[in-house]
N, C-alpha and C positions, 0 to 999 in steps of 0.2 A: 504493500500500500504506500509506503514511503517513496518507493521508486516511481509509482504512478503519479503521485502528487507532484514530484519534481518534474516529471515529463510534461504534465498539464501546465505547470507554471512556466516551463520553458517555451511551450508552443504558444500559450496565450501572450507571452511577453514579446513574441516576434512581430506582432502587429499592433497598431494603434488606431483609434477611431479618428474620423475627420475632425480637425480643429475648428473652432468658431470662426477663425479668420478665413479659413478656406471656404466655409459656407457663405460668409459675407461677400467674398469675391465671386460668388456664383459658380465656383468650381464644385460641381456635384459628382464628379467622377471619383470612384473609390480608389485610393492610392495607398496600398499597404506600405508601411514604413518599417523596413527591416531594422532590427536592433541586435547588436552583438551579444554573444553569450556572456553571462556574468562570471566573475571570478569564482564565486561559490559553486556555480553549476559546473564549471570546468574542473574544480577540485573533486567534486562529488563523482563526476563521470570517470575521472582518472583513477580514483580509489576503487570504484566499482570494477573497472576493466582489470586492474591489477589483481583484485581479489578473485575474479573469475579465471584469470590466467593461472594463478597459483593453484586453484582447485583442479583445473584441467591437467596441469603438469603433475600434480600429486597423484591423480587418478591414473595417468598414463605410466607413471614410474612405479606404481605399486607392484612389489615382488617382481623386479625386472628379470631375475634369474630363474625363479620357480613359479610358474603360473598357478594361481590359486585354484585348487580343485579339491572339494570335499566329498566327492562321490565315493571314495573309499573309506571315509571316516577320518578321524583325527586322533592323535595320541591322548588328548585329555578327555575326549568324549567316547572313545572306543572305535576300533576298526570294524569294517563290515563283516569280517570273518570272526569277530569275537563275540562271546556272550557279554551282553551289556548289563551290568548291574545298575544300581541307582546312582544318581549324580554324586552323592557324598563318597561313594566307594572309589570312584576314579579321580579323586582329588590328587593334585600334584604337590610335592614338597621338595625343598632343597636338602640334599644329603651330602655330607662330607665323606669322601672315600678314604679308606685307610689301607694299610698293607704295603705302603710305599717303602722303597729302600732308603735307609738312613746311613750316613757315615759319621761316626763319632770323631772326637778331637784327635784320637790316635789312629784314625783310619779304620776302626772296626766297623763291621757291617751289621745292621739290625733292621727289623721291619717295624713300621709304625702299627699301632693297634688302637682300635676304638675303645675308650674306657668303658668298662662294665660289660663288654660284649664277649661271648665265648670265643675261644680259638677254634674255628671250624676246621682248621687244617693242622691242629696240634697232633701230638702223639696218639696213635690209635689206642682206644680204650673206652671205658664206660662213659667218661665225661664228654669226649668228643662225639661219640655215637648218640648220646642223649641230646646234645645240641642240634644235631642233624634231624633227630626224630621230631623235635619240636617244630622244625621248619616244614617237614614233609607229612606230618600226621594229618589225617582226615583230608587228604588231597583228592580223593575220589568222591565225586558228587553226582547227584541225580538232577536232571533237568527235564521239565515237561516239554513236549514237542513245540508248543507255541512260542517258547522262549529260546529255542535253538536258532542260531544265526543261519539264515537261508543260504548265505554264500560260503558257509563252511562245508564240512563233510556232508555228503548226501547219504542219509541213513534210511534203512528200510524198517518195516514193521517187525521183522525178525530181530532187529537190534533192541527193541523195546523190552524193558524189564519192569513189570508191574506198571505199565503206562508211562514210564520215564526212560530217558537215555542215560546211561552211566558213562562217565568220562572223567578225565583230569585235564586241567588246563595245560596248554603247551609250556608255559613258563615253569610250572611246578614239575612237569615231566623232565625238563632240562635240568632242574635242580636235582632231581633224582639221579640223572645221568652224571652230573658233576660229583655227587656223593659216591657213585659207583667208581668213577675214575679215582677218587681219593682212596677208596678201599683197595683198588687194584695196585696202588703203590705199596701196599703192605700185605702181600699175599700170605705171609707167615702168620698174620693175625686174622685174616678173613679167608677162610678155607674155600668159599665159593668163588673167590676171585683168582682162580687158576684153572688151567686146562687139565683135564684128567688124562693120565697116560693111556696109550693105546689108540686105536682107531676111533675117531669121533663118530657118534651116531648122527646121521644127517637129519634125523627127526628131532634132534635136541639142539637148542642154541648153546653153543660153547661160550666159555668165558671170553675168548678172543673175539667171537662174533658179537657178543653183548657189548664189549668194550668199543669195538669199531662203530657199532650202532650209536653208542652214547657220544663218542667224539664227533660223529657226523651230525648228530642233533645239536650239539653245542655250537659247532661251526656254523650251521645254517641259521640258528637262532641269533648268533652274534652278528652275522652279516645282514639278517633281516632287520634287526633293531639297531643298526649301526649308530652308535652314539657319537655325535660330532663335538662333544665337549673337548677342548684342547688339553693335551698332555704335554706341557712344555719341557724342554731339556734345560734344566737349570744348572748353574755353576755350583759345584761342591768344593768349597775351598780346602777342606781337610784332605782331599785326595786329588785335587787339581784336575777335575774332569767335569764335563757336562753330562748329566744323567737325567733320564725321564723322571719327572716329578708327578707321580700318579695320585697323590693325595690332594685331589681337587674337589670343588663343589659341583654336584650334578643336580639336574631336575629329574625327579623320579616319581613314579606312581607310589601311592601309599600301600606298601606290602601288608602291613598289619590290618589296614582297613579292608583290603580284599580278602584276607583270610577270615576276618570276622564275618564278612558277608557270606563266605562259602560254608561256614560251620553249620548253619541250620540245614544246608543242602547235602551234608555229608552222607555218604552211602550207608554208613552203619546206623543211621537214624531210621532206616526203613523198618 
């Protein structure tokens, strides 16, 4: 409305009515008298043009390298192939990573550790196994067909169990695989993580086959969810080298919130 009022003022100001002197002189011909644009109008139009140009440029330059496309979903709202929980479950948070390589004053090497967190890759034993059991417990859940993502696996009625589909999320399966790799590093402690002597039964998955499966799942998952957070090579004065500094802040999904959401759907609640 402000723009229209300025335009009307500008148009009406371009012409004037016949003066009294012209009427007295008998000149009855209508003669419009042009008037130059005022300083205020010029400033207003200039500001308006600049504003519109800025808006246009911002629109054209939006995401110049990656065209905006939400047809496959987003990280914070869920991908089309994912089971979509409630909005609160997929909340994001900043998480500081640990486990980076540290060099002491005398050049000794150690790893950083999150205060109060279990050592998931500590010596094999009850304490380490318990830490992993807390991560992986109740990971098998049941989902009703109407909540299953249509662009994920195509299941049949034969896959139904009491009217629901039984599954584990891809992320938790990869964590299971990571734990299996950990166990494979200590075959003397985990008897199942070694190949049995003699000819392998082709009907039974061997340890080597299971291990290759797990490594392949981890590889694909990491490449699929490739994190672009920078890992800088920083100067380590105690050893006079540049080294990867992995203890950086990342934006992550809330793992605890997702596990809480899964718990009522756990398979053992059937």
